[in-house]
Structures are given as C-alpha cells and as structure tokens.
C-alpha positions, -999 to 999 in steps of 0.1 A, spaced: -350 152 560 -364 140 527 -343 138 495 -358 131 461 -335 117 434 -339 114 397 -320 88 376 -321 90 338 -287 82 322 -298 56 297 -328 33 294 -342 37 329 -361 67 342 -365 67 380 -376 87 410 -368 79 447 -373 94 481 -348 86 508 -343 100 543 -311 114 558 -309 81 579 -307 60 547 -342 47 546 -355 42 510 -391 52 512 -398 47 474 -378 36 444 -400 38 413 -387 33 377 -397 26 341 -375 12 314 -374 20 277 -377 -12 257 -359 -8 224 -361 -38 200 -324 -38 192 -309 -16 220 -312 20 231 -320 48 206 -311 79 226 -338 102 213 -365 75 217 -354 68 252 -355 105 260 -390 107 247 -399 77 268 -385 95 299 -402 127 291 -436 110 288 -432 91 321 -412 113 344 -440 134 359 -460 103 368 -430 86 383 -421 116 404 -457 118 417 -458 80 424 -425 81 443 -438 109 465 -471 91 471 -454 58 479 -431 76 503 -461 89 522 -451 125 521 -462 157 504 -441 174 477 -435 203 500 -418 180 525 -389 175 500 -357 192 513 -332 184 485 -335 174 448 -306 154 433 -302 141 397 -279 120 376 -256 146 360 -236 121 340 -221 101 325 -248 89 300 -267 95 269 -271 132 262 -309 134 254 -317 112 284 -295 133 308 -310 165 295 -346 153 301 -338 143 336 -318 174 344 -347 196 332 -372 179 355 -348 182 384 -342 219 378 -379 226 375 -386 207 407 -358 225 426 -370 259 415 -407 253 422 -400 239 457 -372 264 464 -349 236 476 -312 229 469 -301 210 438 -273 184 437 -257 169 406 -246 133 411 -220 112 393 -238 81 382 -208 57 387 -201 71 422 -238 66 431 -235 29 424 -207 27 449 -224 47 476 -257 28 475 -237 -4 476 -219 8 508 -252 18 523 -270 -14 515 -243 -39 523 -223 -23 551 -191 -23 532 -168 4 546 -140 10 522 -143 -14 493 -130 -18 458 -160 -15 434 -162 -37 404 -187 -17 383 -200 -35 353 -229 -22 333 -239 -15 297 -218 16 291 -193 13 320 -167 -12 332 -144 1 359 -125 -9 390 -129 20 414 -116 27 449 -113 56 473 -78 71 476 -66 105 487 -99 124 484 -113 109 452 -127 78 438 -99 66 416 -102 44 386 -76 17 389 -87 -2 358 -113 2 331 -124 -9 296 -104 7 268 -132 3 242 -168 -6 252 -186 -16 284 -191 -54 289 -229 -50 289 -228 -33 255 -206 -60 241 -229 -87 253 -259 -68 238 -241 -64 204 -233 -101 204 -268 -110 213 -282 -87 185 -261 -105 159 -274 -138 172 -310 -127 172 -315 -125 210 -338 -101 227 -325 -69 244 -310 -69 269 -290 -100 259 -271 -105 291 -298 -127 309 -303 -147 277 -265 -153 274 -264 -163 310 -290 -190 305 -275 -204 273 -241 -205 289 -254 -230 315 -257 -255 287 -222 -249 272 -198 -278 274 -168 -266 254 -145 -236 262 -136 -220 230 -102 -201 228 -111 -164 226 -88 -134 229 -79 -127 266 -74 -90 264 -60 -76 297 -35 -47 294 -21 -40 328 -52 -30 348 -74 -23 318 -95 -46 296 -108 -47 260 -139 -65 248 -146 -57 212 -120 -81 198 -135 -109 219 -169 -103 204 -156 -103 168 -137 -136 175 -168 -152 190 -190 -142 160 -165 -158 136 -164 -191 155 -183 -221 141 -197 -234 174 -230 -239 191 -246 -208 207 -244 -225 241 -206 -230 238 -202 -194 225 -221 -179 254 -202 -201 279 -169 -191 264 -178 -154 263 -187 -154 300 -157 -175 312 -132 -153 293 -146 -119 301 -154 -127 337 -119 -141 342 -105 -109 329 -125 -89 354 -116 -112 383 -79 -108 374 -79 -70 374 -100 -68 406 -76 -92 424 -47 -71 412 -64 -40 425 -69 -56 459 -33 -64 462 -21 -31 449 -42 -9 471 -42 -33 500 -79 -33 506 -99 -62 519 -134 -56 506 -149 -60 471 -183 -46 462 -202 -53 430 -223 -28 412 -240 -23 378 -266 -44 359 -242 -70 346 -231 -81 381 -264 -98 386 -249 -126 366 -245 -155 390 -214 -169 373 -196 -135 376 -206 -134 413 -193 -168 420 -159 -161 404 -154 -129 423 -166 -146 455 -141 -174 451 -113 -150 445 -121 -129 476 -124 -159 498 -90 -172 486 -75 -138 495 -92 -136 529 -112 -105 517 -149 -97 521 -173 -98 492 -205 -78 489 -233 -75 463 -265 -55 469 -299 -68 461 -308 -66 424 -328 -34 425 -297 -15 437 -273 -32 412 -292 -19 382 -297 18 374 -320 32 401 -330 65 416 -324 55 452 -286 56 446 -290 92 432 -311 103 461 -288 88 487 -256 101 471 -273 135 467 -279 135 504 -244 127 516 -230 153 491 -255 179 504 -246 170 540 -210 178 531 -219 212 518 -222 204 481 -250 218 459 -252 236 426 -272 265 411 -294 259 380 -267 278 360 -241 252 371 -263 222 364 -252 214 328 -251 177 321 -218 159 316 -220 131 291 -184 120 298 -185 127 336 -154 109 349 -156 91 382 -123 106 393 -133 142 384 -153 144 417 -137 157 449 -151 134 475 -153 158 504 -179 137 523 -153 110 532 
C-alpha cells in the first residue's frame, strides 16, 4: 500500500510517499524564506506555486505512478490558516481525482508517530519544541495528553523574535546556537515554570533589556529556557512513570538541548531518542505515516469533513490505533 502525505502548516510545503510497512520512499519539501519571519499569505502563495511540482517529484522519486496511491493524508492543523487551506485544497483534489480515501492528520501527533517509527521508541514522552508549539505529550487512556506546554509563545518563535531584534537572519535558532558557544557569563533571566507549564515572552523581554554581549545573551537564553524544558520533562517522567523520552520539532536539533535532556534521562535510568534531522523538522513523511496508521485503524474523512483546524489540539484526537 502507498500513502501520499502533504505537510503545509507553516513555512514548509512537503509531499511524501510511504508504504504500509514504514518505508519512506520519498520526502520532498520546499521552505518559504521570509526576511523577518513568516508572512502567512506570502507563505501560502509560496506553497500554492510549488505544491504541484513537489507532489509530482515525490511520486517520481518513490518510483510509482499516481494511480498506485491508495490513501491521501494531509496536515489538518494546527497551523497558519492560509497555509493549511492551500495544503487541504490540494489533498482534497488529489483524493477526489484518484478516488482514494482522505485522512486529516494532527501535525503535533505526527511528530510523535514519525519519531516512534524512526527510533523504535515504544511508549515515550514527547518533548515537542518548534516555532509555534512547545508541549510535553504522552499517551494515556486513549489519547495523546498534553502534560505541560507554553502559556504564551512557542520557544522557536521566541528565539526568532529575539533574533530579529538583534539583526539575525531567519530562522534565528541556529545563529543563536552558534553564538551561545562563545558565551562565558550566565545572565540572570526570569525562570518561568508554572507547575508543568512554561512561559517565554518575559525571558525575551528581559534579555533584550540586558547590557551584555550577544554571545552571553544567547548562552543565557539557551541555558535558561532549556533548563525549564528539562525540568518539566523530568517531572512528566516521574508523574506518568514512563522510561522513554523522544524529541521532536525543529528546535530539538539544538545540540545543547539534546545534551541536557540526554543527561537527565541517563540520570533517571530512562531511554533517550531523537530522530535524524529531516524527521525533527516539519516534513511530509510524518503526515503520510500517521495517515496510514490512522487509516489502518478505520479512520478517514469525507471532503465535507475536511475543514482545517488552526487550533487543532493534540488531545482532541481519539487515538484508536493504539
């Protein structure tokens, strides 16, 4: 069985073909490059201009014909409205023209499922850190529950906003990571953990008001925010009594964050997993694979039911495939 998945929640438009045995035959994407971040309408126009070529390329690279496709899945949310609508329209059209089932996928859950597939993690806690999302997620009683999350903005967005104020290119995360390596002084920034939840906007404001070198600011931003994430992840491990931590989302490519989470899991006797980079960032393979396991569990939707969900909560989805 061949499943084609389309990802288009924010800056990345992607198409992937996977098999029902978990083989990723293609994983093609293009990314909108805004000078100062993501403009939703401009990103949607970028996706609209590229999506047909990306779909064709993903089918060609997979070595199949379009008529071989058995299921079409797409990122139904959460995300930017114009980007989601562009992707959903393409998925509906493809499903109708090929007369195959359509599956709407929660983007956050897809990060967890592709991580499980690629790393062999069985029942992990997912620390999901991206531009728009920061959540600690785990499976419990038929759903992926959110055990902790940001109360204001995603960590990736905060880093990008800080970087924009400091004249850095977008995305700012990799630039901040490099500059942090040269930092020597830990500046006292607000450590904002509230139970299992975190806040980032106050940390950014405090950092922008500090009279310090950019290297020390980047170092302190990373150390403070990553320590917060490590704390809530460790607390979730203890609370839910799990022994696996999986990382997902573009921000988790940061080596300092990885090292802090790895040290914490080793000290607790837990296992630590991080997929290769192409499966950490937004990618269509995660949508295709999650679409397959949902379809295999009897889940599909009609075109009439396929409205996008900009604020699609992780814990809204009944996880009947587990």
